[in-house]
C-alpha positions as a Markdown table, in Angstrom:
| # | Residue | x | y | z |
|---|---|---|---|---|
| 1 | Met | 75.0 | 42.7 | 5.8 |
| 2 | Lys | 71.8 | 44.6 | 5.6 |
| 3 | Ile | 71.1 | 43.1 | 2.2 |
| 4 | Asn | 71.5 | 39.5 | 3.6 |
| 5 | Thr | 69.2 | 40.3 | 6.4 |
| 6 | Ile | 66.5 | 41.6 | 4.0 |
| 7 | Ile | 66.8 | 38.5 | 1.8 |
| 8 | Leu | 66.6 | 36.2 | 4.8 |
| 9 | Ser | 63.5 | 38.0 | 6.1 |
| 10 | Val | 61.7 | 37.8 | 2.7 |
| 11 | Thr | 62.5 | 34.1 | 2.4 |
| 12 | Cys | 61.1 | 33.3 | 5.8 |
| 13 | Phe | 58.0 | 35.3 | 5.1 |
| 14 | Thr | 57.4 | 33.5 | 1.8 |
| 15 | Ile | 57.9 | 30.1 | 3.5 |
| 16 | Phe | 55.4 | 31.1 | 6.2 |
| 17 | Leu | 52.7 | 32.1 | 3.6 |
| 18 | Ser | 53.2 | 28.9 | 1.7 |
| 19 | Cys | 52.8 | 26.8 | 4.8 |
| 20 | Asp | 49.7 | 28.7 | 5.9 |
| 21 | Ser | 48.1 | 28.4 | 2.5 |
| 22 | Ser | 48.9 | 24.6 | 2.4 |
| 23 | Thr | 47.4 | 24.2 | 5.9 |
| 24 | Glu | 44.3 | 26.2 | 4.9 |
| 25 | Asn | 43.8 | 24.0 | 1.7 |
| 26 | Lys | 44.2 | 20.8 | 3.8 |
| 27 | Asn | 41.7 | 22.1 | 6.4 |
| 28 | Glu | 39.2 | 23.0 | 3.6 |
| 29 | His | 39.6 | 19.6 | 2.0 |
| 30 | Ala | 39.2 | 17.9 | 5.4 |
| 31 | Thr | 36.0 | 20.0 | 6.1 |
| 32 | Gln | 34.5 | 19.0 | 2.7 |
| 33 | Glu | 35.3 | 15.3 | 3.4 |
| 34 | Thr | 33.7 | 15.6 | 6.8 |
| 35 | Leu | 30.6 | 17.2 | 5.4 |
| 36 | Ala | 30.4 | 14.5 | 2.7 |
| 37 | Ile | 30.4 | 11.8 | 5.4 |
| 38 | Ala | 28.0 | 13.7 | 7.6 |
| 39 | Thr | 25.5 | 14.3 | 4.8 |
| 40 | Pro | 25.4 | 11.3 | 2.5 |
| 41 | Lys | 23.4 | 11.3 | -0.7 |
| 42 | Ile | 19.9 | 10.2 | -0.1 |
| 43 | Leu | 18.7 | 7.8 | -2.8 |
| 44 | Ala | 15.0 | 7.7 | -3.7 |
| 45 | Thr | 13.3 | 4.5 | -2.6 |
| 46 | Pro | 11.1 | 2.9 | -5.3 |
| 47 | Thr | 7.5 | 2.4 | -4.6 |
| 48 | His | 6.0 | -1.1 | -5.2 |
| 49 | Phe | 2.5 | -2.2 | -5.9 |
| 50 | Tyr | 0.9 | -5.6 | -6.4 |
| 51 | Val | -1.7 | -6.8 | -8.9 |
| 52 | Asn | -5.0 | -7.6 | -7.1 |
| 53 | Ser | -7.1 | -8.8 | -10.1 |
| 54 | Ser | -7.7 | -12.5 | -10.3 |
| 55 | Ser | -7.6 | -12.4 | -14.1 |
| 56 | Gly | -4.4 | -10.3 | -14.2 |
| 57 | Leu | -3.9 | -6.8 | -15.4 |
| 58 | Ser | -2.9 | -5.4 | -18.8 |
| 59 | Leu | 0.4 | -3.6 | -19.2 |
| 60 | Arg | 0.0 | -1.2 | -22.1 |
| 61 | Ser | 2.2 | 1.0 | -24.2 |
| 62 | Gly | 0.1 | 4.1 | -23.6 |
| 63 | Thr | -2.1 | 5.8 | -21.0 |
| 64 | Asn | -5.5 | 4.6 | -22.4 |
| 65 | Leu | -7.2 | 1.3 | -22.7 |
| 66 | Thr | -6.9 | 1.3 | -26.5 |
| 67 | Ser | -3.1 | 1.4 | -26.3 |
| 68 | Lys | -1.2 | -1.7 | -27.5 |
| 69 | Lys | -1.1 | -4.5 | -24.9 |
| 70 | Ile | 2.5 | -5.4 | -24.0 |
| 71 | Leu | 1.7 | -8.3 | -21.7 |
| 72 | Thr | -0.7 | -9.4 | -18.9 |
| 73 | Leu | 0.6 | -8.9 | -15.3 |
| 74 | Pro | -0.3 | -12.0 | -13.3 |
| 75 | Tyr | -2.3 | -11.9 | -10.1 |
| 76 | Gly | 0.0 | -11.0 | -7.2 |
| 77 | Ala | 2.8 | -9.7 | -9.4 |
| 78 | Gln | 5.0 | -6.9 | -7.9 |
| 79 | Val | 5.5 | -3.8 | -10.1 |
| 80 | Ser | 7.7 | -0.7 | -9.5 |
| 81 | Leu | 6.2 | 2.7 | -9.9 |
| 82 | Leu | 8.1 | 4.9 | -12.4 |
| 83 | Ser | 5.8 | 7.9 | -12.9 |
| 84 | Asn | 2.2 | 9.3 | -12.5 |
| 85 | Pro | 1.1 | 10.8 | -15.8 |
| 86 | Glu | -1.5 | 13.6 | -15.5 |
| 87 | Tyr | -5.1 | 13.5 | -16.8 |
| 88 | Thr | -5.5 | 9.7 | -16.9 |
| 89 | Glu | -8.3 | 9.2 | -14.4 |
| 90 | Met | -10.9 | 6.7 | -15.6 |
| 91 | Thr | -13.5 | 4.2 | -14.2 |
| 92 | Val | -13.2 | 0.5 | -15.1 |
| 93 | Asp | -16.0 | -1.9 | -13.9 |
| 94 | Gly | -17.1 | 0.7 | -11.4 |
| 95 | Ile | -13.6 | 1.3 | -10.0 |
| 96 | Thr | -12.0 | 4.7 | -10.4 |
| 97 | Gly | -8.3 | 5.0 | -10.8 |
| 98 | Glu | -5.5 | 6.2 | -13.0 |
| 99 | Met | -3.0 | 4.9 | -15.6 |
| 100 | Ile | 0.5 | 4.9 | -14.0 |
| 101 | Glu | 3.9 | 4.0 | -15.5 |
| 102 | Val | 5.4 | 0.8 | -14.0 |
| 103 | Asn | 8.2 | -1.7 | -14.5 |
| 104 | Tyr | 7.7 | -5.4 | -14.3 |
| 105 | Gln | 10.7 | -7.7 | -14.6 |
| 106 | Gly | 12.3 | -5.3 | -17.1 |
| 107 | Ala | 9.1 | -4.6 | -19.1 |
| 108 | Thr | 7.9 | -1.0 | -18.9 |
| 109 | Gly | 4.4 | 0.3 | -19.6 |
| 110 | Phe | 1.2 | 1.7 | -18.2 |
| 111 | Ala | -1.3 | -0.1 | -15.9 |
| 112 | Phe | -4.6 | 0.8 | -14.3 |
| 113 | Asn | -3.9 | 1.4 | -10.6 |
| 114 | Gly | -7.5 | 0.6 | -9.6 |
| 115 | Tyr | -6.4 | -3.0 | -9.5 |
| 116 | Leu | -3.1 | -2.4 | -7.8 |
| 117 | Thr | -2.6 | -2.5 | -4.0 |
| 118 | Ser | 0.3 | -1.5 | -1.7 |
| 119 | Leu | -0.1 | -4.8 | 0.2 |
| 120 | Ala | 0.6 | -8.1 | -1.5 |
| 121 | Pro | -2.8 | -9.8 | -1.9 |
| 122 | Pro | -3.6 | -13.3 | -0.5 |
| 123 | Gln | -2.6 | -16.2 | -2.7 |
| 124 | Pro | -5.2 | -18.8 | -3.7 |
| 125 | Asn | -6.0 | -21.1 | -0.8 |
| 126 | Glu | -3.8 | -19.1 | 1.6 |
| 127 | Gly | -5.2 | -19.1 | 5.1 |
| 128 | Leu | -5.6 | -15.9 | 7.1 |
| 129 | Glu | -2.7 | -16.5 | 9.5 |
| 130 | Ala | -0.4 | -17.7 | 6.8 |
| 131 | Tyr | -1.1 | -14.5 | 4.8 |
| 132 | Thr | -0.7 | -12.1 | 7.7 |
| 133 | Asn | 2.6 | -13.9 | 8.7 |
| 134 | Arg | 3.8 | -13.4 | 5.1 |
| 135 | Ile | 3.1 | -9.6 | 4.9 |
| 136 | Ser | 3.9 | -8.7 | 8.5 |
| 137 | Thr | 7.0 | -6.6 | 9.0 |
| 138 | Pro | 8.8 | -5.2 | 12.1 |
| 139 | Glu | 7.4 | -1.8 | 11.2 |
| 140 | His | 3.9 | -3.1 | 10.7 |
| 141 | Pro | 3.4 | -6.3 | 12.7 |
| 142 | Ile | 0.1 | -8.0 | 12.0 |
| 143 | Lys | -1.6 | -10.2 | 14.5 |
| 144 | Val | -4.7 | -12.3 | 14.2 |
| 145 | Ile | -6.8 | -12.4 | 17.4 |
| 146 | Lys | -9.4 | -15.1 | 17.7 |
| 147 | Lys | -12.0 | -15.2 | 20.5 |
| 148 | Ala | -14.5 | -18.0 | 21.0 |
| 149 | Asn | -18.1 | -17.4 | 21.8 |
| 150 | Lys | -18.8 | -17.3 | 25.5 |
| 151 | Lys | -20.7 | -20.5 | 25.1 |
| 152 | Gly | -17.7 | -22.2 | 23.3 |
| 153 | Glu | -16.2 | -22.4 | 19.8 |
| 154 | Asp | -19.1 | -24.5 | 18.6 |
| 155 | Tyr | -21.3 | -21.4 | 19.0 |
| 156 | Gly | -19.1 | -19.0 | 17.1 |
| 157 | Met | -15.9 | -17.2 | 16.8 |
| 158 | Thr | -14.8 | -13.5 | 16.5 |
| 159 | Thr | -11.6 | -12.8 | 14.5 |
| 160 | Thr | -9.9 | -9.4 | 14.5 |
| 161 | Leu | -6.9 | -8.0 | 12.7 |
| 162 | Glu | -5.4 | -4.6 | 11.7 |
| 163 | Leu | -4.5 | -4.3 | 8.0 |
| 164 | Pro | -2.1 | -1.5 | 7.1 |
| 165 | Ala | -3.9 | -0.8 | 3.8 |
| 166 | Lys | -3.5 | 2.6 | 2.2 |
| 167 | Asn | -7.3 | 3.4 | 1.6 |
| 168 | Trp | -10.8 | 2.0 | 1.8 |
| 169 | Asn | -10.7 | 0.4 | -1.7 |
| 170 | Glu | -7.5 | -1.6 | -0.9 |
| 171 | Ala | -8.8 | -2.6 | 2.6 |
| 172 | Tyr | -12.0 | -3.9 | 1.0 |
| 173 | Arg | -10.4 | -5.8 | -1.8 |
| 174 | Ile | -8.0 | -7.6 | 0.5 |
| 175 | Ser | -10.7 | -8.3 | 3.0 |
| 176 | Gln | -12.9 | -9.6 | 0.2 |
| 177 | Arg | -10.4 | -12.4 | -0.5 |
| 178 | Leu | -9.4 | -13.0 | 3.1 |
| 179 | Phe | -13.0 | -13.4 | 4.4 |
| 180 | Asn | -14.6 | -14.8 | 1.3 |
| 181 | Leu | -16.9 | -11.9 | 0.6 |
| 182 | Pro | -19.0 | -12.2 | -2.6 |
| 183 | Lys | -17.0 | -11.7 | -5.8 |
| 184 | Gly | -19.9 | -9.9 | -7.4 |
| 185 | Ile | -19.9 | -7.0 | -4.8 |
| 186 | Asn | -17.2 | -4.5 | -5.8 |
| 187 | Pro | -18.2 | -1.1 | -4.6 |
| 188 | Glu | -16.3 | 2.1 | -5.4 |
| 189 | Leu | -15.3 | 3.6 | -2.0 |
| 190 | Ser | -13.0 | 6.5 | -3.0 |
| 191 | Asn | -15.7 | 9.2 | -3.1 |
| 192 | Arg | -18.6 | 7.6 | -1.3 |
| 193 | Lys | -20.8 | 10.3 | 0.3 |
| 194 | Glu | -24.2 | 8.5 | 0.7 |
| 195 | Pro | -25.0 | 5.3 | 2.6 |
| 196 | Val | -25.9 | 2.3 | 0.4 |
| 197 | Thr | -26.9 | -1.3 | 0.8 |
| 198 | Ile | -25.9 | -3.7 | -2.0 |
| 199 | Ile | -27.7 | -7.1 | -2.3 |
| 200 | Asn | -25.6 | -10.0 | -3.5 |
| 201 | Gly | -26.8 | -10.8 | -7.0 |
| 202 | Gly | -25.9 | -14.5 | -6.4 |
| 203 | Lys | -28.0 | -14.7 | -3.2 |
| 204 | Arg | -29.5 | -18.2 | -2.7 |
| 205 | Asp | -33.1 | -18.8 | -1.9 |
| 206 | Arg | -32.5 | -20.4 | 1.5 |
| 207 | Thr | -30.2 | -17.4 | 2.5 |
| 208 | Gln | -32.0 | -14.9 | 4.6 |
| 209 | Thr | -29.4 | -12.1 | 4.3 |
| 210 | Asp | -26.5 | -11.6 | 1.9 |
| 211 | Gln | -25.6 | -8.0 | 1.5 |
| 212 | Leu | -23.0 | -5.2 | 1.9 |
| 213 | Thr | -23.8 | -1.9 | 3.7 |
| 214 | Ile | -21.7 | 1.2 | 3.5 |
| 215 | Asn | -22.4 | 3.5 | 6.4 |
| 216 | Ile | -21.6 | 7.2 | 6.3 |
| 217 | Thr | -20.6 | 9.5 | 9.2 |
| 218 | Pro | -22.5 | 12.8 | 9.8 |
| 219 | Lys | -19.5 | 14.6 | 8.1 |
| 220 | Gly | -19.8 | 12.6 | 4.9 |
| 221 | Gly | -17.0 | 10.1 | 5.3 |
| 222 | Ile | -17.2 | 6.3 | 5.5 |
| 223 | Ala | -17.9 | 5.1 | 9.0 |
| 224 | Asn | -17.7 | 1.4 | 8.2 |
| 225 | Val | -18.3 | -1.2 | 5.5 |
| 226 | Thr | -20.3 | -4.2 | 6.8 |
| 227 | Tyr | -21.1 | -7.4 | 5.1 |
| 228 | Ser | -24.0 | -9.5 | 6.6 |
| 229 | Tyr | -24.8 | -13.1 | 5.8 |
| 230 | Ala | -27.5 | -15.1 | 7.6 |
| 231 | Leu | -29.2 | -18.5 | 7.4 |
| 232 | Arg | -31.9 | -19.7 | 9.7 |
| 233 | Asp | -29.4 | -21.0 | 12.3 |
| 234 | Tyr | -26.2 | -19.1 | 11.3 |
| 235 | Lys | -25.1 | -15.5 | 11.1 |
| 236 | Arg | -21.9 | -13.9 | 9.9 |
| 237 | Thr | -20.8 | -10.3 | 9.8 |
| 238 | Val | -17.5 | -8.8 | 8.5 |
| 239 | Val | -17.0 | -5.2 | 9.5 |
| 240 | Ile | -14.2 | -3.0 | 8.1 |
| 241 | Lys | -13.5 | 0.3 | 9.9 |
| 242 | Lys | -10.7 | 2.9 | 10.0 |
| 243 | Ser | -8.3 | 3.2 | 12.9 |
| 244 | Asp | -5.5 | 5.7 | 13.3 |
| 245 | Asn | -2.9 | 4.0 | 11.0 |
| 246 | Ala | -4.7 | 1.0 | 9.6 |
| 247 | Phe | -8.0 | -0.7 | 8.9 |
| 248 | Val | -9.6 | -3.0 | 11.5 |
| 249 | Ile | -11.4 | -6.0 | 10.2 |
| 250 | Ile | -13.7 | -7.9 | 12.5 |
| 251 | Glu | -15.4 | -11.1 | 11.5 |
| 252 | Glu | -18.1 | -12.5 | 13.9 |
| 253 | Glu | -19.7 | -15.9 | 13.3 |
| 254 | Ile | -22.6 | -17.1 | 15.4 |
| 255 | Ser | -24.3 | -20.5 | 15.4 |
| 256 | Leu | -27.9 | -20.2 | 16.7 |
């Protein structure tokens, strides 16, 4: 009788341990599943850039300008950033930038990022409002505000918009196309520390003013970039200045 009682007790204890272990494993597995659902894997979001050179941009096999040319990236083409190689900084046509590794429709190579912008550039003959509608997003809505001269539209118009460009060079290059600034004026704005006025080399004889002025703050940063154009009875200015999260472009036309 005692022996049977002992065997029964051992059997019950073994079954209890087995059930407890099974429950623990199930709870651990359920906890792991819960954590997996609560903390999903975060995938890296690719960074895209757009070619902002009217003649296109070379995609090369290496990180220097003598590397073999793979193809020409067309104006407005979207490329995906793959890597940022070190020690590739260079200046091309007065513009300082780096060679970065990109992918374009399956072709991989290196391109000079001095002619790449984070915003899609305006297409040929694309109007201001059509362009801003195309690149506007819920996160960065872009509005064009037009205000007629107090004497009426025949006496002038002021146009204002905020452009979510990543830096001064990008803001200028896109503004240059949107507001028809001289193609021959391409200042380097990355490390500008001194004020400068650049006269348009294509200035016509009857034009009184045709120039770009880069104004500097007392601390050494860029205060604004101002393009000025004037005839005897007409004046136009385009001012680019930095706001908190964007660049503000203001064009003012005045008929005298």
